[in-house]
BATORPA-464688 format. One line per field, with one value per residue: residue number from 1; x, y, z of N, C-alpha, C in turn; residue in three letters. Coordinates in Angstrom, 3 decimals. Example, Ala and Ser with C-alpha at 12.3 -4.5 7.8 and 13.67 -1.06 7.14 Angstrom:
<finus>
num	1,2
nX	13.190,12.850
nY	-5.690,-2.250
nZ	7.800,7.080
caX	12.300,13.670
caY	-4.500,-1.060
caZ	7.800,7.140
cX	13.200,12.900
cY	-3.300,0.030
cZ	7.800,7.870
residuo	ala,ser
</finus>
This chain:
<finus>
num	1,2,3,4,5,6,7,8,9,10,11,12,13,14,15,16,17,18,19,20,21,22,23,24,25,26,27,28,29,30,31,32,33,34,35,36,37,38,39,40,41,42,43,44,45,46,47,48,49,50,51,52,53,54,55,56,57,58,59,60,61,62,63,64,65,66,67,68,69,70,71,72,73,74
nX	122.552,120.209,117.544,114.817,112.221,109.013,106.717,103.023,100.120,98.896,96.918,95.559,94.909,92.800,92.728,90.065,89.485,86.623,85.079,84.608,85.005,82.950,84.589,86.379,88.431,89.773,87.807,88.109,87.832,88.397,89.075,89.394,90.844,91.185,93.286,95.663,97.809,100.994,103.608,103.125,104.333,105.192,104.405,102.441,100.395,99.904,99.071,96.593,95.399,94.926,93.337,90.939,90.164,89.722,87.344,85.643,83.672,85.219,88.206,91.280,93.543,95.758,97.374,97.676,100.074,99.638,101.404,101.664,103.876,105.799,108.264,111.127,113.268,115.912
nY	92.868,91.871,93.315,92.776,93.579,93.313,93.441,94.093,95.241,97.300,100.125,102.618,105.824,107.449,111.303,113.694,116.702,118.730,120.999,124.242,126.064,128.619,130.685,130.636,128.505,125.548,122.062,118.927,115.119,111.983,108.891,105.775,102.678,99.231,96.200,96.158,94.930,94.175,94.114,95.024,96.653,99.960,101.646,100.488,100.605,103.371,103.860,102.205,103.458,106.060,104.896,104.354,106.484,108.147,107.501,108.880,111.809,114.041,115.823,114.155,115.140,114.052,110.999,108.693,106.345,103.762,102.121,99.354,97.790,95.279,94.648,92.595,90.894,89.090
nZ	102.150,100.053,97.850,96.010,93.940,93.316,91.078,91.389,90.868,88.657,87.509,85.646,84.832,83.208,82.631,81.830,79.828,80.909,80.747,81.445,84.624,86.314,86.584,84.478,84.214,83.302,84.085,85.179,85.127,86.218,84.789,85.787,85.527,85.943,86.775,85.037,83.131,85.306,83.967,81.527,78.905,78.556,76.564,75.009,77.238,77.114,74.297,74.689,76.379,74.855,72.953,74.447,75.857,73.010,73.082,74.646,75.379,75.704,75.702,76.144,78.678,80.095,80.963,83.421,85.049,87.498,89.552,91.669,93.894,95.458,97.731,98.387,100.388,99.751
caX	120.906,119.736,116.030,114.140,111.024,108.375,105.456,101.689,99.060,98.926,95.977,95.756,94.086,92.754,92.019,89.513,88.956,85.124,84.802,85.251,83.967,82.399,85.722,86.793,89.254,89.255,87.509,88.635,87.380,89.068,88.339,90.383,90.797,91.857,93.652,96.466,99.076,101.957,104.778,103.056,105.014,104.334,103.996,101.284,99.730,99.713,98.090,95.538,94.689,94.689,91.711,89.855,90.083,89.266,85.697,84.958,83.470,85.777,89.365,92.423,94.238,96.426,97.571,98.672,99.602,99.894,102.027,102.058,104.941,106.213,109.582,111.124,114.606,116.426
caY	92.207,92.255,93.534,92.486,94.524,92.388,93.978,93.445,95.664,98.401,100.725,103.267,106.664,108.964,112.616,114.274,118.110,118.460,122.224,125.459,126.556,129.964,131.681,130.059,127.610,124.231,121.259,117.386,114.240,111.236,107.669,104.419,101.084,98.388,95.394,96.503,93.733,94.905,94.013,95.563,98.083,101.588,102.638,99.857,101.169,104.952,103.676,101.862,104.295,106.738,104.329,104.437,108.265,108.510,107.023,109.735,112.629,115.185,115.869,113.854,115.626,113.057,109.236,108.582,104.929,103.521,100.975,98.965,96.427,94.517,94.591,91.351,90.474,87.857
caZ	102.126,98.661,97.755,94.881,93.357,92.334,90.358,92.222,90.532,88.320,86.940,84.467,85.061,82.202,82.896,80.848,80.092,80.633,80.272,82.142,85.331,86.435,86.510,83.438,84.605,83.072,84.637,84.528,85.192,86.120,84.521,85.934,84.835,86.956,86.410,84.068,83.456,85.700,83.213,80.445,77.886,78.849,75.436,75.360,78.136,76.601,73.154,74.880,77.106,74.094,72.709,75.448,75.600,71.918,72.792,75.394,74.469,76.014,74.879,77.217,79.509,80.870,81.321,84.743,85.202,89.011,89.476,93.320,93.668,96.603,98.157,99.345,100.593,99.199
cX	120.550,118.161,115.646,112.696,110.140,106.724,103.834,100.502,99.407,97.144,96.024,94.164,94.021,92.045,91.662,89.021,87.460,84.502,85.456,84.140,83.637,83.543,86.647,88.034,88.773,89.309,87.652,87.693,88.206,88.501,89.482,90.072,91.638,92.712,94.653,97.875,100.623,103.242,104.324,103.623,104.054,103.876,102.945,100.102,98.997,98.799,96.832,94.381,93.863,93.106,90.952,89.532,89.285,87.667,84.857,84.603,84.097,87.145,90.480,93.278,95.495,96.404,98.351,98.598,100.556,100.167,102.141,102.844,105.501,107.583,110.107,112.709,114.845,117.630
cY	93.072,92.115,93.372,93.105,93.712,93.341,93.306,93.838,96.786,99.293,102.179,104.741,107.818,110.496,113.505,116.055,117.991,119.748,123.201,125.624,127.676,130.616,131.453,129.063,126.251,123.230,119.670,116.365,112.971,109.776,106.680,103.403,100.177,97.219,95.351,95.609,94.052,95.066,94.496,97.124,99.506,102.202,102.037,100.144,102.489,104.429,102.998,102.567,105.723,106.515,104.558,105.937,108.629,107.920,107.824,111.053,114.148,114.758,115.081,114.747,115.218,111.662,109.443,106.870,104.670,102.296,100.522,97.895,96.027,94.052,93.325,90.991,89.012,87.366
cZ	100.584,98.550,96.385,94.889,92.509,91.943,90.969,91.401,89.807,87.579,86.217,84.876,84.035,82.635,81.501,80.914,79.906,80.367,81.048,83.236,85.330,86.424,85.043,83.492,84.491,84.136,84.523,85.300,84.857,85.569,84.595,85.803,85.474,86.074,85.170,84.417,84.060,84.694,81.669,79.804,78.239,77.639,75.033,75.711,77.522,75.465,73.430,75.594,76.236,73.380,73.074,75.404,74.637,72.060,73.939,74.567,74.787,75.619,76.349,77.178,79.221,81.127,82.491,84.940,86.923,88.975,91.538,92.888,95.255,96.563,99.126,99.550,100.216,100.066
residuo	met,ala,val,glu,lys,tyr,pro,val,arg,ser,thr,val,thr,ile,gln,val,glu,thr,gly,leu,asp,gly,gln,gly,asn,pro,thr,phe,arg,asn,arg,thr,tyr,asn,asn,val,lys,pro,thr,ala,asp,tyr,ala,asp,val,tyr,ser,val,ala,glu,gly,leu,ala,ser,leu,gln,ile,tyr,pro,leu,ala,phe,val,gln,leu,asn,glu,gln,ser,gln,leu,leu,glu,met
</finus>
């Protein structure tokens, strides 16, 4: 039985550090962007995420790519 993976949808989440809590620990906020092309190159997605993060007033903590795929039996 052969199974193929087909990309369905991708989102990118940018986490920014928004400051410190009362105990001095960093606090974070997430910004999620939908409709990322499932076949987009990872380096391109990261570059766009960095560009979007540069528009924020807070520094970038990390970039997360969430991919959903469909598995089909061939």
